N, C-alpha and C positions, 0 to 999 in steps of 0.2 A: 296353884301354889306359886309364890314369887320369892325373889331373893330376900334375905333378912337384912333390910336396909333401914337406917334411921335418917331422918331429915337433917341436913347440915344446918347448924345454927345460923341465924341471920341477924345482922345488926344494921342500923341505918348508916352509922359512921363509927369511927373508933380512934382512940388515941394510941400513940406508940406504946405507952406503958400498958394499956389494956390489952393490946394485941400480944405483946411479949408474955404477959402474965397468964392470959386466958387461953391462948391458942398456940403460940410458938413453943413455949416451955413444955406444955403437956402434949404438943404435937397433935393438935386437933384442927380439922378444917373449919372454915367459916366463910360465909358470903357477906360481903360489905356492899350495901345497896347504893349508897350515895357518896362514895369516897372521891369520885373524879368529876363531880359536876362543874368544877371550875376549869377543867381542861378544855381547850378548844376542840379536842377530839370528841368530847362528849356530845357536842352539837353538830360537829362537822362530819365525823366518820360514819359513812355508810357505803354501800356497794357502789353507788353512782359516783361518790367522791373518789373512791379508790380507782375507779375507771378513768376519772378525769386526770388524776395526778400520776397514775402508773400504767395507763392503758397501753403504752407502747412497749412495756417490759415483757419479756418472755418469762413465764413462771413455770416451775416444776409441779407436776400433778401426780397424785397418788390415788389408787382406788383400793378396793377390799379384796383383791385377788390373793390367793395363798402365796406364802413365801416360796420362791423358786431358787434353786442353788445357783442359777446364773445371775441372779440379782445381786448387785453390790450392796453394801450397807447404806440404807436410806437412798438407794438409787431410784429416781422418779420413773413412773410408768409412762408418762407422756409429758409434752410441753405445749404451751399455748400462750398467745398474747393475752395480757390481763384484760383488755377490752373485750375480747372474744369470750374469755372465761366468765366475766361478769354477766355478759349477755346470756350465756348458757345457764348460769345459776338462776337468772330471772325467768328464763323461758320454760325450763323443764327440770324434773329431778335428775341428778347426775351423781354417780359415785365418786367423781373426781374431786379431790381435796388438795389444797395447798398446805404444805407441812414444813415448818421450820424455815420460813421465808424471812431473811434478815432485812428489815426495813431501813436500817442505817446504811447498809451497803447499797441497796437498790434505789431507794428514794429518800435521800437525806432530808429533804424538806419536811417530811412527815414528823421528824423529831420535834419540830416547832409546835406540834399540836399536843404534846404531852410532856410531863416532867417525871423524874424518878422520885417516887414518894418515899418518905422516911418511915419505914415500919420498924426501925431498930436493927435491921439487917443490912449488910452491904450488898447492894444489888450489882450484878455484873452488867455494866453499862454498855458493853460492846455487843450484847446478845439479846436485844429485844426482837422477838420472833412473832410473825403473824401466821395464823391458821385460818383457812377458808373452807367452807363446805356447802354443798347443796342439800336440799330437803331429803331427809332420811339417809344421808351419807353418815358414816361413822368411823371411828378409829377402833382398832383392835384393843382389847384390854392390855395395857402395857404400863411400865414405869420408865422413867427417864434414866439414861445411862449414867448420869452423874449424881443421881439421887438428890437433886437440888430441892430447896424450898422454892415453890412456884407460886407466883401471883398471876392469875389468869383473868384478864380484862376482856369482857365480852361486848361486842358491838353488833347492832342490828339483829333482829330475829330472836329465836328461842333455841336453847341448847340443853339437852339432857346430859347430866353428868353422874356417873357412878364411881365411887372410890372404895378402895380397900387398902389397909396398911400391910406392911410386910409380914405381920404376924399371921396373915391369912393365906400365905403362900401354899401351905399344905393342902388347902381346899380348892385351889384355883386352876389346877391342871397346868401349872407353869412349865413352859418348854425349857429344857436345860440349855445352857450356853446361849441364852437369848433373854430378851426383856419383855416377852409376850406370853400370854396364855395360849391354849389351843385356839386357832383362828376360827374353827367351826362352831365355837360356842356363841350363841346369841344371848348376850347379857341383858338385852331388853326384854327377852322372853325365853329364859333358859329351859332346856329339856332336862328335868331332874331324873328321868329314867335313864338317859344316856350319860348324864354328868351328876351322879348322886352326891358327890362330895360337896357340890356347890350349896347344898341345903345347910351346911354347917358354917359357911362363910358369913362373917358379919361385916357390913360395910355402911357406906353413907350415900346419900343421893340429894340432888337438887336440880332445879331448872334455872338456868341463867337467862337473864334478859338484858337489854341494852344498858350499858353503863355499870353493870354490876361486876364486882371483883370476887373471885374465888381464891382463897388461900389453900394450896395443897401442900401438906407437910412433906418432909424428906422421904423420898422413895415411895410415895403413895402410888398404887396402881390407879389408873384412870381409864375409863371408857367414856367416850363422848359421842353423842348422836345429835346431828342438826335436825331439829324439828322443823325449822324453816331455814332458808338460805341465810348465811351470816358469816361473821368472822370474829376472831379474838386475837389478843396480843398477850404474850407471856413475858414476864420479867422474872429473873431467877436470882437466888442467892445461894452460895455454896453450902453444902451440907456441913453442919456443925458437929453432929454426933460422930465421934471417932470411928465407930463401927461403920457408919454409912459412908464416911469419907474414904476409908480404906477399901470399901466395896466399890466405890466409884472409881478409884484408881485401878483396881483389879479389872473392872468392866472395860475401861478405856484402853488400857495397855496390854492386858492379857486375854481376857475373854473374847473381846471383839476380834483380835488378830487370830486367835486359835480357831474361832468359828469360821472366819474367812478362809483360813488354810484348809480346814476340813471340807469346806464346800468345794474348793478346787481339787482336792484329792479324791473325795468320795462322791461328789456330785449330789444328785437327788437322794441317793441312799442315806446320806448324812441327815438331810431334812426329814426324811421318813423315820429314821431312827429316833431323832429328837422328839417328833410328834408322838411316836409310840411310847417313848420313855416318859413323856408327860403323863400319860394315862397310868402306866405301871407305877410310877412314883406316887402319884396321888392316891391310887387305889390301895397301895400298901399302907399309906398313912391313914386312909379312911377306915380300913379294916382293923388297923391297930387300935383305933379309938372306939 
């Protein structure tokens, strides 16, 4: 048995009006296959090019180890020169990923390779972020702290994506005071005996290839697995739904600070309590239904 996932709709290209009407307003995901063919990045951006223009930069690396109370919010697990990291990606599978790497800050010349597209939403131009991963590396199922509208541009290789909207929270073993589900769930091959509520979750899936753009609506959960080594860039627009906007403010200014405080006070007991609570809360909802 597998997750209840439907394929994300695909279009070759799209107008601003079509995007707003068919995807933004109903808050549905879409893959746009040929939207950036006129970008220099479309033909230039690959791992070797990144090694050439950013090889001397030290990059933060993350893997799939469980959250530890000693870890700060988004604190990297290791650091490496970009040239060495690209060599590692090409040489062998690795769990190390680059997460939220601001290309404007680190390598300003890369902005010459792309433009900010007009989807009818105001994109945050100071926050284009890059994400890199090796074969079979993956992100935990999570949603972004600001519940933004996300446009995910993929370069080189293939990437598996699974999405859920916020209505599925009760089925996902969401960890309280966090933006993740239980980290020991394998969303590419879930164990329904251990995680029975997942059978009731309804989501979306796609495989991204070079040059394709995935729109992820506000607050969507996303799990991403690199089938082959590659990288992506995300552009984002602030949440428009008042409920999502208020939740984003709560996450940034209250939830995150409270969680950090409890880590310092309770240590690993806080992390363990949250992980156990994720099961208790989900099972309670599961049995109620």
